[in-house]
Chimera marker file (.cmm) of the C-alpha trace (Angstrom):
<marker_set name="trace">
<marker id="1" x="-13.521" y="12.604" z="-7.750" r="1" g="1" b="0" radius="0.5"/>
<marker id="2" x="-11.748" y="11.490" z="-10.325" r="1" g="1" b="0" radius="0.5"/>
<marker id="3" x="-8.415" y="10.437" z="-9.753" r="1" g="1" b="0" radius="0.5"/>
<marker id="4" x="-5.666" y="11.198" z="-13.538" r="1" g="1" b="0" radius="0.5"/>
<marker id="5" x="-4.629" y="8.233" z="-14.953" r="1" g="1" b="0" radius="0.5"/>
<marker id="6" x="-1.199" y="9.595" z="-13.814" r="1" g="1" b="0" radius="0.5"/>
<marker id="7" x="-2.032" y="8.155" z="-10.328" r="1" g="1" b="0" radius="0.5"/>
<marker id="8" x="-3.552" y="5.365" z="-11.560" r="1" g="1" b="0" radius="0.5"/>
<marker id="9" x="-0.159" y="4.691" z="-13.039" r="1" g="1" b="0" radius="0.5"/>
<marker id="10" x="1.888" y="5.561" z="-10.341" r="1" g="1" b="0" radius="0.5"/>
<marker id="11" x="0.382" y="3.465" z="-8.192" r="1" g="1" b="0" radius="0.5"/>
<marker id="12" x="0.493" y="0.853" z="-10.971" r="1" g="1" b="0" radius="0.5"/>
<marker id="13" x="4.660" y="1.824" z="-11.150" r="1" g="1" b="0" radius="0.5"/>
<marker id="14" x="4.784" y="1.541" z="-6.935" r="1" g="1" b="0" radius="0.5"/>
<marker id="15" x="3.247" y="-2.108" z="-7.262" r="1" g="1" b="0" radius="0.5"/>
<marker id="16" x="5.536" y="-2.994" z="-9.652" r="1" g="1" b="0" radius="0.5"/>
<marker id="17" x="8.730" y="-2.253" z="-7.832" r="1" g="1" b="0" radius="0.5"/>
<marker id="18" x="7.174" y="-3.621" z="-4.433" r="1" g="1" b="0" radius="0.5"/>
<marker id="19" x="5.829" y="-6.794" z="-6.411" r="1" g="1" b="0" radius="0.5"/>
<marker id="20" x="9.531" y="-6.972" z="-7.858" r="1" g="1" b="0" radius="0.5"/>
<marker id="21" x="11.626" y="-6.161" z="-4.678" r="1" g="1" b="0" radius="0.5"/>
<marker id="22" x="14.624" y="-5.027" z="-6.604" r="1" g="1" b="0" radius="0.5"/>
<marker id="23" x="16.004" y="-2.114" z="-8.619" r="1" g="1" b="0" radius="0.5"/>
<marker id="24" x="14.517" y="-1.967" z="-12.094" r="1" g="1" b="0" radius="0.5"/>
<marker id="25" x="15.315" y="0.265" z="-15.113" r="1" g="1" b="0" radius="0.5"/>
<marker id="26" x="12.486" y="2.873" z="-16.194" r="1" g="1" b="0" radius="0.5"/>
<marker id="27" x="12.074" y="0.680" z="-19.531" r="1" g="1" b="0" radius="0.5"/>
<marker id="28" x="10.934" y="-2.338" z="-17.769" r="1" g="1" b="0" radius="0.5"/>
<marker id="29" x="9.149" y="-0.424" z="-15.207" r="1" g="1" b="0" radius="0.5"/>
<marker id="30" x="7.543" y="0.778" z="-18.543" r="1" g="1" b="0" radius="0.5"/>
<marker id="31" x="7.172" y="-2.404" z="-20.034" r="1" g="1" b="0" radius="0.5"/>
<marker id="32" x="5.696" y="-4.381" z="-17.305" r="1" g="1" b="0" radius="0.5"/>
<marker id="33" x="2.897" y="-1.771" z="-16.310" r="1" g="1" b="0" radius="0.5"/>
<marker id="34" x="2.012" y="-0.781" z="-19.983" r="1" g="1" b="0" radius="0.5"/>
<marker id="35" x="2.703" y="2.789" z="-19.644" r="1" g="1" b="0" radius="0.5"/>
<marker id="36" x="4.614" y="4.563" z="-21.808" r="1" g="1" b="0" radius="0.5"/>
<marker id="37" x="8.091" y="5.174" z="-21.052" r="1" g="1" b="0" radius="0.5"/>
<marker id="38" x="7.987" y="8.633" z="-21.292" r="1" g="1" b="0" radius="0.5"/>
<marker id="39" x="4.984" y="9.028" z="-19.066" r="1" g="1" b="0" radius="0.5"/>
<marker id="40" x="6.749" y="6.277" z="-16.716" r="1" g="1" b="0" radius="0.5"/>
<marker id="41" x="10.109" y="8.619" z="-16.691" r="1" g="1" b="0" radius="0.5"/>
<marker id="42" x="7.351" y="11.937" z="-15.590" r="1" g="1" b="0" radius="0.5"/>
<marker id="43" x="5.801" y="9.889" z="-12.721" r="1" g="1" b="0" radius="0.5"/>
<marker id="44" x="8.967" y="8.283" z="-11.191" r="1" g="1" b="0" radius="0.5"/>
<marker id="45" x="10.432" y="12.407" z="-10.937" r="1" g="1" b="0" radius="0.5"/>
<marker id="46" x="7.431" y="13.036" z="-9.171" r="1" g="1" b="0" radius="0.5"/>
<marker id="47" x="7.634" y="9.747" z="-7.073" r="1" g="1" b="0" radius="0.5"/>
<marker id="48" x="11.398" y="10.589" z="-6.674" r="1" g="1" b="0" radius="0.5"/>
<marker id="49" x="10.956" y="14.089" z="-5.277" r="1" g="1" b="0" radius="0.5"/>
<marker id="50" x="7.792" y="13.106" z="-2.836" r="1" g="1" b="0" radius="0.5"/>
<marker id="51" x="11.052" y="10.129" z="-1.165" r="1" g="1" b="0" radius="0.5"/>
<marker id="52" x="8.967" y="7.917" z="-2.260" r="1" g="1" b="0" radius="0.5"/>
<marker id="53" x="11.303" y="6.086" z="-4.962" r="1" g="1" b="0" radius="0.5"/>
<marker id="54" x="14.970" y="6.342" z="-4.966" r="1" g="1" b="0" radius="0.5"/>
<marker id="55" x="17.221" y="6.397" z="-8.195" r="1" g="1" b="0" radius="0.5"/>
<marker id="56" x="20.351" y="5.055" z="-9.187" r="1" g="1" b="0" radius="0.5"/>
<marker id="57" x="22.965" y="6.491" z="-12.499" r="1" g="1" b="0" radius="0.5"/>
<marker id="58" x="24.750" y="4.384" z="-14.372" r="1" g="1" b="0" radius="0.5"/>
<marker id="59" x="24.710" y="1.046" z="-16.094" r="1" g="1" b="0" radius="0.5"/>
<marker id="60" x="23.776" y="-0.578" z="-13.154" r="1" g="1" b="0" radius="0.5"/>
<marker id="61" x="21.330" y="2.438" z="-12.542" r="1" g="1" b="0" radius="0.5"/>
<marker id="62" x="17.275" y="2.213" z="-12.243" r="1" g="1" b="0" radius="0.5"/>
<marker id="63" x="14.852" y="2.750" z="-9.357" r="1" g="1" b="0" radius="0.5"/>
<marker id="64" x="13.748" y="0.847" z="-6.678" r="1" g="1" b="0" radius="0.5"/>
<marker id="65" x="11.762" y="1.865" z="-3.876" r="1" g="1" b="0" radius="0.5"/>
<marker id="66" x="12.999" y="4.261" z="-0.784" r="1" g="1" b="0" radius="0.5"/>
<marker id="67" x="11.142" y="2.581" z="2.431" r="1" g="1" b="0" radius="0.5"/>
<marker id="68" x="9.673" y="-1.297" z="2.770" r="1" g="1" b="0" radius="0.5"/>
<marker id="69" x="6.590" y="-1.754" z="0.453" r="1" g="1" b="0" radius="0.5"/>
<marker id="70" x="4.825" y="-1.871" z="3.684" r="1" g="1" b="0" radius="0.5"/>
<marker id="71" x="5.875" y="1.210" z="4.579" r="1" g="1" b="0" radius="0.5"/>
<marker id="72" x="4.167" y="3.324" z="1.403" r="1" g="1" b="0" radius="0.5"/>
<marker id="73" x="0.579" y="3.613" z="0.982" r="1" g="1" b="0" radius="0.5"/>
<marker id="74" x="-1.908" y="4.517" z="-1.666" r="1" g="1" b="0" radius="0.5"/>
<marker id="75" x="-2.436" y="8.076" z="-0.274" r="1" g="1" b="0" radius="0.5"/>
<marker id="76" x="1.248" y="9.213" z="-0.581" r="1" g="1" b="0" radius="0.5"/>
<marker id="77" x="1.430" y="7.813" z="-4.128" r="1" g="1" b="0" radius="0.5"/>
<marker id="78" x="-1.866" y="9.376" z="-5.366" r="1" g="1" b="0" radius="0.5"/>
<marker id="79" x="-1.069" y="12.800" z="-3.753" r="1" g="1" b="0" radius="0.5"/>
<marker id="80" x="2.292" y="12.692" z="-5.162" r="1" g="1" b="0" radius="0.5"/>
<marker id="81" x="1.158" y="12.794" z="-7.917" r="1" g="1" b="0" radius="0.5"/>
<marker id="82" x="-2.401" y="14.531" z="-7.840" r="1" g="1" b="0" radius="0.5"/>
<marker id="83" x="-1.653" y="16.493" z="-4.702" r="1" g="1" b="0" radius="0.5"/>
<marker id="84" x="-3.484" y="16.448" z="-1.521" r="1" g="1" b="0" radius="0.5"/>
<marker id="85" x="-7.037" y="14.693" z="-2.216" r="1" g="1" b="0" radius="0.5"/>
<marker id="86" x="-10.519" y="16.569" z="-1.761" r="1" g="1" b="0" radius="0.5"/>
<marker id="87" x="-13.338" y="15.729" z="-3.320" r="1" g="1" b="0" radius="0.5"/>
<marker id="88" x="-14.675" y="19.619" z="-3.715" r="1" g="1" b="0" radius="0.5"/>
<marker id="89" x="-12.414" y="22.860" z="-4.864" r="1" g="1" b="0" radius="0.5"/>
<marker id="90" x="-13.545" y="24.084" z="-1.270" r="1" g="1" b="0" radius="0.5"/>
<marker id="91" x="-11.989" y="21.451" z="0.668" r="1" g="1" b="0" radius="0.5"/>
<marker id="92" x="-9.256" y="21.482" z="-1.184" r="1" g="1" b="0" radius="0.5"/>
<marker id="93" x="-7.804" y="24.930" z="-0.090" r="1" g="1" b="0" radius="0.5"/>
<marker id="94" x="-6.943" y="26.392" z="-3.684" r="1" g="1" b="0" radius="0.5"/>
<marker id="95" x="-10.100" y="28.377" z="-3.189" r="1" g="1" b="0" radius="0.5"/>
<marker id="96" x="-11.642" y="29.659" z="-0.089" r="1" g="1" b="0" radius="0.5"/>
<marker id="97" x="-15.095" y="28.422" z="0.401" r="1" g="1" b="0" radius="0.5"/>
<marker id="98" x="-17.513" y="32.063" z="0.295" r="1" g="1" b="0" radius="0.5"/>
<marker id="99" x="-20.041" y="30.736" z="1.828" r="1" g="1" b="0" radius="0.5"/>
<marker id="100" x="-18.429" y="29.124" z="4.947" r="1" g="1" b="0" radius="0.5"/>
<marker id="101" x="-18.316" y="32.257" z="6.172" r="1" g="1" b="0" radius="0.5"/>
<marker id="102" x="-21.351" y="34.022" z="5.613" r="1" g="1" b="0" radius="0.5"/>
<marker id="103" x="-24.230" y="34.407" z="7.860" r="1" g="1" b="0" radius="0.5"/>
<marker id="104" x="-25.850" y="30.843" z="6.434" r="1" g="1" b="0" radius="0.5"/>
<marker id="105" x="-23.258" y="29.194" z="6.176" r="1" g="1" b="0" radius="0.5"/>
<marker id="106" x="-22.677" y="25.790" z="3.940" r="1" g="1" b="0" radius="0.5"/>
<marker id="107" x="-23.931" y="23.088" z="5.091" r="1" g="1" b="0" radius="0.5"/>
<marker id="108" x="-22.266" y="20.905" z="2.294" r="1" g="1" b="0" radius="0.5"/>
<marker id="109" x="-18.596" y="22.035" z="3.419" r="1" g="1" b="0" radius="0.5"/>
<marker id="110" x="-18.584" y="19.996" z="6.580" r="1" g="1" b="0" radius="0.5"/>
<marker id="111" x="-19.719" y="17.498" z="4.621" r="1" g="1" b="0" radius="0.5"/>
<marker id="112" x="-17.360" y="17.303" z="1.722" r="1" g="1" b="0" radius="0.5"/>
<marker id="113" x="-14.634" y="17.443" z="4.557" r="1" g="1" b="0" radius="0.5"/>
<marker id="114" x="-15.570" y="14.539" z="6.271" r="1" g="1" b="0" radius="0.5"/>
<marker id="115" x="-16.050" y="12.660" z="2.757" r="1" g="1" b="0" radius="0.5"/>
<marker id="116" x="-12.832" y="13.919" z="1.907" r="1" g="1" b="0" radius="0.5"/>
<marker id="117" x="-11.148" y="12.864" z="5.429" r="1" g="1" b="0" radius="0.5"/>
<marker id="118" x="-12.935" y="8.982" z="4.587" r="1" g="1" b="0" radius="0.5"/>
<marker id="119" x="-11.319" y="8.712" z="1.247" r="1" g="1" b="0" radius="0.5"/>
<marker id="120" x="-7.827" y="9.905" z="2.143" r="1" g="1" b="0" radius="0.5"/>
<marker id="121" x="-8.178" y="7.828" z="5.304" r="1" g="1" b="0" radius="0.5"/>
<marker id="122" x="-9.061" y="4.378" z="3.384" r="1" g="1" b="0" radius="0.5"/>
<marker id="123" x="-6.688" y="5.383" z="0.777" r="1" g="1" b="0" radius="0.5"/>
<marker id="124" x="-3.629" y="5.704" z="3.713" r="1" g="1" b="0" radius="0.5"/>
<marker id="125" x="-4.467" y="2.355" z="4.862" r="1" g="1" b="0" radius="0.5"/>
<marker id="126" x="-3.743" y="0.506" z="2.009" r="1" g="1" b="0" radius="0.5"/>
<marker id="127" x="-0.066" y="-0.063" z="1.312" r="1" g="1" b="0" radius="0.5"/>
<marker id="128" x="2.174" y="-2.200" z="-0.902" r="1" g="1" b="0" radius="0.5"/>
<marker id="129" x="3.383" y="-4.940" z="1.340" r="1" g="1" b="0" radius="0.5"/>
<marker id="130" x="0.280" y="-6.915" z="1.244" r="1" g="1" b="0" radius="0.5"/>
<marker id="131" x="2.058" y="-10.977" z="1.934" r="1" g="1" b="0" radius="0.5"/>
<marker id="132" x="-1.006" y="-12.251" z="-0.927" r="1" g="1" b="0" radius="0.5"/>
<marker id="133" x="-0.018" y="-11.338" z="-4.128" r="1" g="1" b="0" radius="0.5"/>
<marker id="134" x="-3.278" y="-12.741" z="-5.341" r="1" g="1" b="0" radius="0.5"/>
<marker id="135" x="-5.280" y="-10.047" z="-3.521" r="1" g="1" b="0" radius="0.5"/>
<marker id="136" x="-3.887" y="-6.742" z="-4.894" r="1" g="1" b="0" radius="0.5"/>
<link id1="1" id2="2" r="1" g="1" b="0" radius="0.2"/>
<link id1="2" id2="3" r="1" g="1" b="0" radius="0.2"/>
<link id1="3" id2="4" r="1" g="1" b="0" radius="0.2"/>
<link id1="4" id2="5" r="1" g="1" b="0" radius="0.2"/>
<link id1="5" id2="6" r="1" g="1" b="0" radius="0.2"/>
<link id1="6" id2="7" r="1" g="1" b="0" radius="0.2"/>
<link id1="7" id2="8" r="1" g="1" b="0" radius="0.2"/>
<link id1="8" id2="9" r="1" g="1" b="0" radius="0.2"/>
<link id1="9" id2="10" r="1" g="1" b="0" radius="0.2"/>
<link id1="10" id2="11" r="1" g="1" b="0" radius="0.2"/>
<link id1="11" id2="12" r="1" g="1" b="0" radius="0.2"/>
<link id1="12" id2="13" r="1" g="1" b="0" radius="0.2"/>
<link id1="13" id2="14" r="1" g="1" b="0" radius="0.2"/>
<link id1="14" id2="15" r="1" g="1" b="0" radius="0.2"/>
<link id1="15" id2="16" r="1" g="1" b="0" radius="0.2"/>
<link id1="16" id2="17" r="1" g="1" b="0" radius="0.2"/>
<link id1="17" id2="18" r="1" g="1" b="0" radius="0.2"/>
<link id1="18" id2="19" r="1" g="1" b="0" radius="0.2"/>
<link id1="19" id2="20" r="1" g="1" b="0" radius="0.2"/>
<link id1="20" id2="21" r="1" g="1" b="0" radius="0.2"/>
<link id1="21" id2="22" r="1" g="1" b="0" radius="0.2"/>
<link id1="22" id2="23" r="1" g="1" b="0" radius="0.2"/>
<link id1="23" id2="24" r="1" g="1" b="0" radius="0.2"/>
<link id1="24" id2="25" r="1" g="1" b="0" radius="0.2"/>
<link id1="25" id2="26" r="1" g="1" b="0" radius="0.2"/>
<link id1="26" id2="27" r="1" g="1" b="0" radius="0.2"/>
<link id1="27" id2="28" r="1" g="1" b="0" radius="0.2"/>
<link id1="28" id2="29" r="1" g="1" b="0" radius="0.2"/>
<link id1="29" id2="30" r="1" g="1" b="0" radius="0.2"/>
<link id1="30" id2="31" r="1" g="1" b="0" radius="0.2"/>
<link id1="31" id2="32" r="1" g="1" b="0" radius="0.2"/>
<link id1="32" id2="33" r="1" g="1" b="0" radius="0.2"/>
<link id1="33" id2="34" r="1" g="1" b="0" radius="0.2"/>
<link id1="34" id2="35" r="1" g="1" b="0" radius="0.2"/>
<link id1="35" id2="36" r="1" g="1" b="0" radius="0.2"/>
<link id1="36" id2="37" r="1" g="1" b="0" radius="0.2"/>
<link id1="37" id2="38" r="1" g="1" b="0" radius="0.2"/>
<link id1="38" id2="39" r="1" g="1" b="0" radius="0.2"/>
<link id1="39" id2="40" r="1" g="1" b="0" radius="0.2"/>
<link id1="40" id2="41" r="1" g="1" b="0" radius="0.2"/>
<link id1="41" id2="42" r="1" g="1" b="0" radius="0.2"/>
<link id1="42" id2="43" r="1" g="1" b="0" radius="0.2"/>
<link id1="43" id2="44" r="1" g="1" b="0" radius="0.2"/>
<link id1="44" id2="45" r="1" g="1" b="0" radius="0.2"/>
<link id1="45" id2="46" r="1" g="1" b="0" radius="0.2"/>
<link id1="46" id2="47" r="1" g="1" b="0" radius="0.2"/>
<link id1="47" id2="48" r="1" g="1" b="0" radius="0.2"/>
<link id1="48" id2="49" r="1" g="1" b="0" radius="0.2"/>
<link id1="49" id2="50" r="1" g="1" b="0" radius="0.2"/>
<link id1="50" id2="51" r="1" g="1" b="0" radius="0.2"/>
<link id1="51" id2="52" r="1" g="1" b="0" radius="0.2"/>
<link id1="52" id2="53" r="1" g="1" b="0" radius="0.2"/>
<link id1="53" id2="54" r="1" g="1" b="0" radius="0.2"/>
<link id1="54" id2="55" r="1" g="1" b="0" radius="0.2"/>
<link id1="55" id2="56" r="1" g="1" b="0" radius="0.2"/>
<link id1="56" id2="57" r="1" g="1" b="0" radius="0.2"/>
<link id1="57" id2="58" r="1" g="1" b="0" radius="0.2"/>
<link id1="58" id2="59" r="1" g="1" b="0" radius="0.2"/>
<link id1="59" id2="60" r="1" g="1" b="0" radius="0.2"/>
<link id1="60" id2="61" r="1" g="1" b="0" radius="0.2"/>
<link id1="61" id2="62" r="1" g="1" b="0" radius="0.2"/>
<link id1="62" id2="63" r="1" g="1" b="0" radius="0.2"/>
<link id1="63" id2="64" r="1" g="1" b="0" radius="0.2"/>
<link id1="64" id2="65" r="1" g="1" b="0" radius="0.2"/>
<link id1="65" id2="66" r="1" g="1" b="0" radius="0.2"/>
<link id1="66" id2="67" r="1" g="1" b="0" radius="0.2"/>
<link id1="67" id2="68" r="1" g="1" b="0" radius="0.2"/>
<link id1="68" id2="69" r="1" g="1" b="0" radius="0.2"/>
<link id1="69" id2="70" r="1" g="1" b="0" radius="0.2"/>
<link id1="70" id2="71" r="1" g="1" b="0" radius="0.2"/>
<link id1="71" id2="72" r="1" g="1" b="0" radius="0.2"/>
<link id1="72" id2="73" r="1" g="1" b="0" radius="0.2"/>
<link id1="73" id2="74" r="1" g="1" b="0" radius="0.2"/>
<link id1="74" id2="75" r="1" g="1" b="0" radius="0.2"/>
<link id1="75" id2="76" r="1" g="1" b="0" radius="0.2"/>
<link id1="76" id2="77" r="1" g="1" b="0" radius="0.2"/>
<link id1="77" id2="78" r="1" g="1" b="0" radius="0.2"/>
<link id1="78" id2="79" r="1" g="1" b="0" radius="0.2"/>
<link id1="79" id2="80" r="1" g="1" b="0" radius="0.2"/>
<link id1="80" id2="81" r="1" g="1" b="0" radius="0.2"/>
<link id1="81" id2="82" r="1" g="1" b="0" radius="0.2"/>
<link id1="82" id2="83" r="1" g="1" b="0" radius="0.2"/>
<link id1="83" id2="84" r="1" g="1" b="0" radius="0.2"/>
<link id1="84" id2="85" r="1" g="1" b="0" radius="0.2"/>
<link id1="85" id2="86" r="1" g="1" b="0" radius="0.2"/>
<link id1="86" id2="87" r="1" g="1" b="0" radius="0.2"/>
<link id1="87" id2="88" r="1" g="1" b="0" radius="0.2"/>
<link id1="88" id2="89" r="1" g="1" b="0" radius="0.2"/>
<link id1="89" id2="90" r="1" g="1" b="0" radius="0.2"/>
<link id1="90" id2="91" r="1" g="1" b="0" radius="0.2"/>
<link id1="91" id2="92" r="1" g="1" b="0" radius="0.2"/>
<link id1="92" id2="93" r="1" g="1" b="0" radius="0.2"/>
<link id1="93" id2="94" r="1" g="1" b="0" radius="0.2"/>
<link id1="94" id2="95" r="1" g="1" b="0" radius="0.2"/>
<link id1="95" id2="96" r="1" g="1" b="0" radius="0.2"/>
<link id1="96" id2="97" r="1" g="1" b="0" radius="0.2"/>
<link id1="97" id2="98" r="1" g="1" b="0" radius="0.2"/>
<link id1="98" id2="99" r="1" g="1" b="0" radius="0.2"/>
<link id1="99" id2="100" r="1" g="1" b="0" radius="0.2"/>
<link id1="100" id2="101" r="1" g="1" b="0" radius="0.2"/>
<link id1="101" id2="102" r="1" g="1" b="0" radius="0.2"/>
<link id1="102" id2="103" r="1" g="1" b="0" radius="0.2"/>
<link id1="103" id2="104" r="1" g="1" b="0" radius="0.2"/>
<link id1="104" id2="105" r="1" g="1" b="0" radius="0.2"/>
<link id1="105" id2="106" r="1" g="1" b="0" radius="0.2"/>
<link id1="106" id2="107" r="1" g="1" b="0" radius="0.2"/>
<link id1="107" id2="108" r="1" g="1" b="0" radius="0.2"/>
<link id1="108" id2="109" r="1" g="1" b="0" radius="0.2"/>
<link id1="109" id2="110" r="1" g="1" b="0" radius="0.2"/>
<link id1="110" id2="111" r="1" g="1" b="0" radius="0.2"/>
<link id1="111" id2="112" r="1" g="1" b="0" radius="0.2"/>
<link id1="112" id2="113" r="1" g="1" b="0" radius="0.2"/>
<link id1="113" id2="114" r="1" g="1" b="0" radius="0.2"/>
<link id1="114" id2="115" r="1" g="1" b="0" radius="0.2"/>
<link id1="115" id2="116" r="1" g="1" b="0" radius="0.2"/>
<link id1="116" id2="117" r="1" g="1" b="0" radius="0.2"/>
<link id1="117" id2="118" r="1" g="1" b="0" radius="0.2"/>
<link id1="118" id2="119" r="1" g="1" b="0" radius="0.2"/>
<link id1="119" id2="120" r="1" g="1" b="0" radius="0.2"/>
<link id1="120" id2="121" r="1" g="1" b="0" radius="0.2"/>
<link id1="121" id2="122" r="1" g="1" b="0" radius="0.2"/>
<link id1="122" id2="123" r="1" g="1" b="0" radius="0.2"/>
<link id1="123" id2="124" r="1" g="1" b="0" radius="0.2"/>
<link id1="124" id2="125" r="1" g="1" b="0" radius="0.2"/>
<link id1="125" id2="126" r="1" g="1" b="0" radius="0.2"/>
<link id1="126" id2="127" r="1" g="1" b="0" radius="0.2"/>
<link id1="127" id2="128" r="1" g="1" b="0" radius="0.2"/>
<link id1="128" id2="129" r="1" g="1" b="0" radius="0.2"/>
<link id1="129" id2="130" r="1" g="1" b="0" radius="0.2"/>
<link id1="130" id2="131" r="1" g="1" b="0" radius="0.2"/>
<link id1="131" id2="132" r="1" g="1" b="0" radius="0.2"/>
<link id1="132" id2="133" r="1" g="1" b="0" radius="0.2"/>
<link id1="133" id2="134" r="1" g="1" b="0" radius="0.2"/>
<link id1="134" id2="135" r="1" g="1" b="0" radius="0.2"/>
<link id1="135" id2="136" r="1" g="1" b="0" radius="0.2"/>
</marker_set>
């Protein structure tokens, strides 16, 4: 399993908003994170739809976190752009695992379920409200 570049950038964008703790326009976010403006806007749109950020229009417009940084975790951000975290497509629900319903079953399906859950739980335990900015 590999997190997409888009999810990596989404984490950076949320981290930037959490660190600045104020409304920022997309261009500033782009410059601060090193993500192109076009990609920043695409990611911000997904984060807006998922309820992680809110946007404001006009001269004083921009983006800010919809909740306190401590109430936003990495799992929420990653899943906002990549969808559910699963290490195998048979666990993601995209395709049915034909072996789980066969007589012989699938030993690995249970392992994939357990590992996917462990990854989701770990990402869920990490939020953006870490007080010591140097430890991020």
